[in-house]
ZAKE-123391 format. One line per 10 residues: number of its first residue (from 1); their letters; for each residue x, y, z of C-alpha. Coordinates in steps of 0.5 Angstrom, whole numbers, plus 500, padded with zeros to 3 digits. Example, Ala and Ser with C-alpha at 12.3 -4.5 7.8 and 13.67 -1.06 7.14 Angstrom:
REM ZAKE-123391
1) AS) 525,491,516 | 527,498,514
REM end
This chain:
REM ZAKE-123391
1) XXXXXXXXXX) 482,494,470 | 489,495,468 | 495,490,471 | 498,495,474 | 491,496,479 | 492,489,479 | 498,488,481 | 497,494,487 | 490,490,489 | 494,484,490
11) XXXXXXXXXX) 500,488,493 | 494,491,499 | 492,485,501 | 499,482,501 | 500,487,508 | 493,485,510 | 495,478,511 | 502,480,514 | 500,480,522 | 495,474,520
21) XXXXXXXXXX) 489,477,522 | 484,480,517 | 480,485,520 | 474,488,516 | 477,495,517 | 481,493,513 | 478,490,508 | 474,497,508 | 480,501,506 | 480,495,501
31) XXXXXXXXXX) 475,498,497 | 476,505,500 | 482,506,496 | 480,502,491 | 473,507,490 | 478,512,490 | 481,510,484 | 475,508,481 | 475,500,482 | 469,496,484
41) XXXXXXXXXX) 469,491,490 | 468,485,485 | 474,488,482 | 478,488,487 | 476,481,488 | 477,478,483 | 484,481,482 | 484,478,488 | 482,471,488 | 485,471,481
51) XXXXXXXXXX) 490,473,479 | 494,473,472 | 499,473,475 | 503,475,481 | 505,481,485 | 512,484,482 | 513,491,484 | 516,492,476 | 510,494,474 | 512,501,477
61) XXXXXXXXXX) 514,504,473 | 517,511,478 | 516,514,484 | 510,518,485 | 506,511,482 | 512,508,488 | 510,512,494 | 502,512,492 | 503,504,493 | 508,506,500
71) XXXXXXXXXX) 504,511,502 | 497,505,501 | 501,499,504 | 501,503,511 | 495,506,511 | 493,499,510 | 497,497,516 | 494,502,521 | 487,501,519 | 485,496,524
81) XXXXXXXXXX) 489,502,529 | 495,497,532 | 501,498,529 | 506,492,529 | 512,490,527 | 512,485,522 | 507,490,518 | 514,496,519 | 517,490,516 | 513,489,511
91) XXXXXXXXXX) 514,497,509 | 521,497,510 | 523,491,505 | 517,493,500 | 522,499,500 | 528,495,498 | 524,493,493 | 521,498,489 | 529,501,489 | 529,506,495
101) XXXXXXXXXX) 536,505,498 | 537,501,505 | 539,507,508 | 533,511,508 | 529,505,508 | 527,506,515 | 527,514,514 | 521,513,509 | 517,507,513 | 517,512,519
111) XXXXXXXXXX) 514,517,515 | 510,515,511 | 507,511,517 | 506,517,521 | 503,520,515 | 497,515,514 | 497,514,523 | 495,522,521 | 490,521,516 | 493,525,512
121) XXXXXXXXXX) 491,524,504 | 497,522,498 | 496,529,496 | 497,533,502 | 503,527,503 | 506,529,496 | 506,536,498 | 509,535,504 | 513,531,500 | 515,536,495
131) XX) 517,542,500 | 522,538,503
REM end
């Protein structure tokens, strides 16, 4: 697994921990996202529990990678079926740290969380964005 994917899964794990509860559905989704990206459960566990580096947003070099990461965060936020304020704040903070203007962070967060709640695929989300 390349360093960018390791960073991606470390960030997703941070979202799992955001509400201080690790729900089995969150872990299931983490591994599903890994499967979608061609990463095994063991590789994910190695990245999370034996990271070579701290998580950094600098590994996300373009807008598609940033939106894809934020959408995975949104999916993770909804994985346990409950969305709480800490997870919403985590999403808004990630938007800001990825360089999105603060005036748009609430709108981006709301849009991606709604898409995740509705179970949309990342491909469908990108198509919706392109058609805006």
